N, C-alpha and C positions, 0 to 999 in steps of 0.2 A: 738813455744807455751811450756808451761811448763804442767807437768803433775800436774792433779787434787786433789786437796785434797777428792773427790768422789773413785777417780782411785784409790789413795793410802790407802783408807778404805775398798774397796773392796778385795785390796791385801791381808792384813792385816787379813780381815776376812775369805779369801778363805783358809788362812794358819795356823790359830786360832788354830787347834789343834793340831800342831806340839809343841807348846810350848808358850813364852814369843814372840811376833813378834814387830819390832820395827821398826820405819823408818826414813831415813835421806834424808831429800831433798837435792839434788847437780848438779848443771850444769843443771838446766831445767827437769831434772828427780827426781828418788827416788832408795835408797839402802833399800833392805829390809835385816831383821837381826831376825835369830831365836837363842832367848839366847845367844844373842851377835855377832855370827858366818854369816857374810854377806852368802847370799845363792841367792838371785834373786836382778833385779833391774826393774824399771819400766820407760821407755824411756821416753824422754819428750814429744813424741809424743801417750802415752800412751800405749804401748806394754809390755808386763808383759815376763820379760826373767829369765831364770834359768842359773846358773852359772855351768858349767860342761866342764869338760875336759875326754881325752880318751876314754875310754869305754862308759862310761855315752854319751858323746858328739855323738857317734856312734849311740847310740840308740835312742838318739834325733832327729839326721838328718833320721833314718831310719822310726819316725812318723811324716815328712814332714818337722820339724823345720828347723829354718834357724838361723845361727851366726850372733850375729850382726856385724858391720862393718860400717865404714866411713872413709869419706876423708878428710887426714890430710893437713895441710898448703901447701906441696909440691905436692899435688895431686895424694898420693898413699892412695892406702884403706888397711886400717888398720882394724883387726880383734881384738875381746876381745873373751875369755870364757865365753861368756852368748849368750843361746840359745833361742828362742823363746819357750814360752810352750805351746806343745800342744795343737789346739784348742779342743779338745773334753775335754781337761782338765780345762778350763774356767769355764766350766758348772759343774764340778764336782769335791768337794771337796776333795773326796778320791782319787782320782789320782792325783789333784795338792800336795795333800801334798805326795802322794809316789813319786813321782818327786823331791818333795823339800828334803824329806828324803834322796833318793841317791845323792841329790847334797851337803849334809851337809854331808855324809859319804864321798864321793868322795873329799870332800875338806877339810877333818879337820885333 
């Protein structure tokens, strides 16, 4: 199943206070960019995730977020540096943008 245009529009609107938010559909999901820098993905099953490493990843884990993982062709679980956006931030543009700003700073 591919991410819907409605889901992408929701994410673009959610993060719009950050600056110029663009998206690129790929592999059934979408990547989200702020002023050309990737900071988020929307998975093919509609989950909004934030790019994070180190301290930010720890903060997200403490909020109950989970890391994106998939099983490769050899049956091994592979993780990527994207974490689910905390549930509370999905309904709160200020909180969502705070997480996104941390991601942009963490990954610049």
